[in-house]
C-alpha positions in Angstrom: -10.6 12.4 33.6 -7.3 12.9 34.0 -5.3 9.9 35.5 -8.3 8.1 36.6 -9.7 11.1 38.4 -12.5 12.9 37.0 -12.2 17.0 37.2 -15.6 18.9 37.8 -15.4 22.4 36.7 -17.8 25.0 37.9 -18.9 28.0 36.1 -15.6 30.2 35.7 -13.4 27.8 37.0 -10.0 26.5 35.4 -8.0 24.0 35.3 -4.1 23.0 33.8 -3.6 20.1 32.3 -0.8 18.8 29.8 -0.9 16.0 27.8 2.5 14.3 26.7 2.8 12.1 23.3 6.2 10.1 23.4 8.3 7.2 22.5 10.8 5.2 24.1 12.6 2.0 23.2 12.0 0.4 26.3 9.4 0.3 29.1 12.1 1.6 31.7 13.0 4.4 29.4 9.1 5.3 28.9 8.7 5.7 32.7 11.1 8.0 33.3 9.8 10.3 30.5 6.6 10.0 32.6 8.2 10.7 35.6 10.4 13.3 34.2 7.3 15.5 33.1 4.7 14.3 36.1 4.1 17.7 37.2 2.8 20.6 35.1 5.6 22.6 36.8 7.9 20.3 35.2 6.1 20.7 31.9 6.1 24.5 32.4 10.0 24.4 33.0 10.7 22.4 30.1 8.2 24.8 27.9 10.2 28.1 29.2 13.1 26.1 28.9 12.4 25.3 24.4 11.0 29.1 24.4 14.4 30.1 25.5 15.7 27.6 22.9 13.8 29.5 20.3 15.2 32.8 21.1 18.7 31.7 19.8 16.7 30.9 16.8 17.2 34.1 15.1 18.0 34.9 11.3 21.2 36.8 10.3 19.0 39.3 9.4 15.6 40.6 10.7 12.6 41.9 9.0 11.2 45.5 9.8 8.1 46.4 7.5 5.0 48.6 8.5 3.4 45.7 9.1 4.0 44.0 12.9 2.4 40.9 12.1 4.3 40.1 9.3 7.4 41.0 10.6 6.3 38.3 13.8 5.5 35.9 10.9 8.5 36.1 9.6 10.8 36.7 12.2 9.6 34.1 14.7 6.5 32.2 13.5 8.0 30.8 10.4 11.1 29.9 11.5 10.0 28.1 14.6 7.7 26.1 12.5 10.0 24.8 10.3 12.1 23.7 13.0 9.8 22.1 15.2 6.9 20.8 12.8 8.8 20.1 9.2 12.3 19.1 10.7 11.9 17.6 14.3 8.4 16.4 14.2 8.0 16.1 10.1 4.3 16.3 10.7 3.3 18.2 7.8 0.0 17.8 5.6 1.3 15.4 3.6 3.7 14.2 5.5 2.2 12.7 8.5 3.8 9.6 9.4 7.1 10.8 11.1 9.0 10.0 8.1 11.8 11.7 6.6 11.4 13.0 2.8 14.4 12.8 0.9 13.0 16.0 -1.0 10.6 17.4 1.8 13.6 18.1 4.5 16.1 19.5 1.9 13.3 22.2 0.9 12.8 22.7 4.5 16.5 23.1 5.2 17.3 26.1 2.7 15.5 28.2 5.4 18.2 26.9 8.0 21.1 27.8 5.9 20.6 31.5 7.0 19.3 30.1 10.8 21.2 27.4 11.6 23.9 26.4 9.4 24.8 23.0 11.2 21.4 21.3 10.9 21.0 22.2 7.0 24.2 20.3 6.9 23.1 17.7 8.9 20.3 17.1 6.7 22.2 17.1 3.4 24.7 14.5 5.2 21.4 12.4 6.2 20.1 12.7 2.5 23.4 12.1 1.1 23.3 8.5 3.3 20.1 7.4 2.3 21.2 7.8 -1.9 21.8 4.1 -3.6 25.2 4.1 -5.3 23.4 4.4 -8.5 22.2 7.7 -7.9 19.0 7.2 -6.8 17.5 7.5 -3.6 15.2 6.9 -0.8 11.9 8.9 -1.4 11.1 8.5 2.3 12.3 6.4 4.9 11.7 5.8 8.7 15.1 5.6 11.3 13.9 3.4 13.9 15.8 1.3 15.9 14.2 -2.2 15.5 15.5 -5.8 15.8 17.5 -5.6 12.5 20.0 -3.6 12.0 18.5 -1.9 8.9 15.9 -1.0 10.5 17.3 2.3 10.9 17.4 2.6 7.0 13.8 1.3 6.2 12.3 3.0 3.6 11.1 3.2 -0.2 13.3 3.1 -2.8 11.1 4.5 -6.1 11.7 6.3 -9.5 10.9 9.8 -8.8 13.6 12.0 -10.5 13.1 15.3 -9.1 13.8 13.9 -5.6 17.5 13.5 -6.8 18.1 17.2 -7.7 17.7 18.5 -4.8 20.7 17.1 -3.1 23.0 19.4 -5.2 21.0 22.1 -5.2 20.5 22.2 -1.5 24.3 21.5 -1.2 25.4 24.0 -3.3 22.8 26.8 -1.5 24.8 26.0 1.6 28.2 26.4 0.3 27.1 29.8 -1.4 25.7 31.1 1.7 28.0 29.7 4.3 31.0 29.2 2.6 31.7 26.2 3.9 33.3 24.1 1.3 34.2 21.5 3.4 30.5 19.9 3.6 31.7 18.6 0.0 34.5 16.3 1.4 32.3 14.5 3.9 32.7 11.1 3.3 29.3 8.9 3.1 28.4 5.4 2.2 25.7 4.5 0.0 22.3 2.6 0.6 22.8 -1.2 -1.4 20.2 -3.1 -2.9 19.0 -5.1 -6.0 17.9 -2.3 -8.6 14.4 -2.1 -9.4 13.3 -4.6 -12.3 11.5 -2.9 -15.1 8.1 -3.8 -13.6 8.3 -2.2 -10.4 8.0 1.5 -9.8 8.8 1.2 -6.2 9.9 -1.1 -3.6 9.4 -0.8 0.2 12.6 -2.6 1.5 15.8 -2.7 4.2 18.6 -1.8 2.2 22.6 -2.2 4.1 24.9 -0.2 3.1 28.1 0.1 1.2 32.1 -0.5 2.4 32.4 2.4 0.3 32.3 6.0 1.2 32.6 8.8 -1.5 32.4 12.7 -0.8 29.1 14.3 -0.8 30.4 16.6 -4.1 30.4 12.7 -5.6 27.0 12.0 -4.2 25.8 15.2 -5.7 27.3 14.0 -9.5 25.9 10.4 -8.8 22.4 12.6 -8.6 22.7 14.6 -11.5 24.0 11.4 -13.5 21.1 9.8 -12.7 18.8 12.5 -13.2 20.2 13.3 -16.7 20.0 9.5 -17.5 16.8 9.1 -16.6 14.8 12.1 -16.2 
């Protein structure tokens, strides 16, 4: 059934339908989205626009091998999947909640350094902003605007140590590849909450922010020092 109407197809008939999954903060916003994509033509126009945007996502180098399918995989399919599925949708096999993973998305943006460096820088800043002053980080978090201002940072504080090293590693790869050292000077606040108690392996929480800001470089230093002490 489509919009309450049953569609019957005879032999060799065809019918085009689009299914839209979205989220909105208000009913008005939801109604706008529904009206925007209320026709197949509108959906197809958007698909074409996205395809045109994808054409701009090209590596600084392209693979040309005797195997055409390998070229398509490397030059087109994998970059688009990384962008749409891993960075925007965050819908990998072990990441089906839509939350950001500290380690997951830092791994993903390593390819974006060659594809779209601005996205890589944005993710490094985002992850630095989900680090605690003590150097540990949120293993995963949701960025959802809720009634509480802290809802934007709700996530899980853990004792995982491998998360920490991905921040300095990704920052180093970005700077080495792009030559953009200004990334390290960006000043970012930390998350703030009581440290995990001895019996706590992890804690889901709504942390606040520190007033103090430090450079991405110092965020990396704190991550390394924490890892060396506890890792």
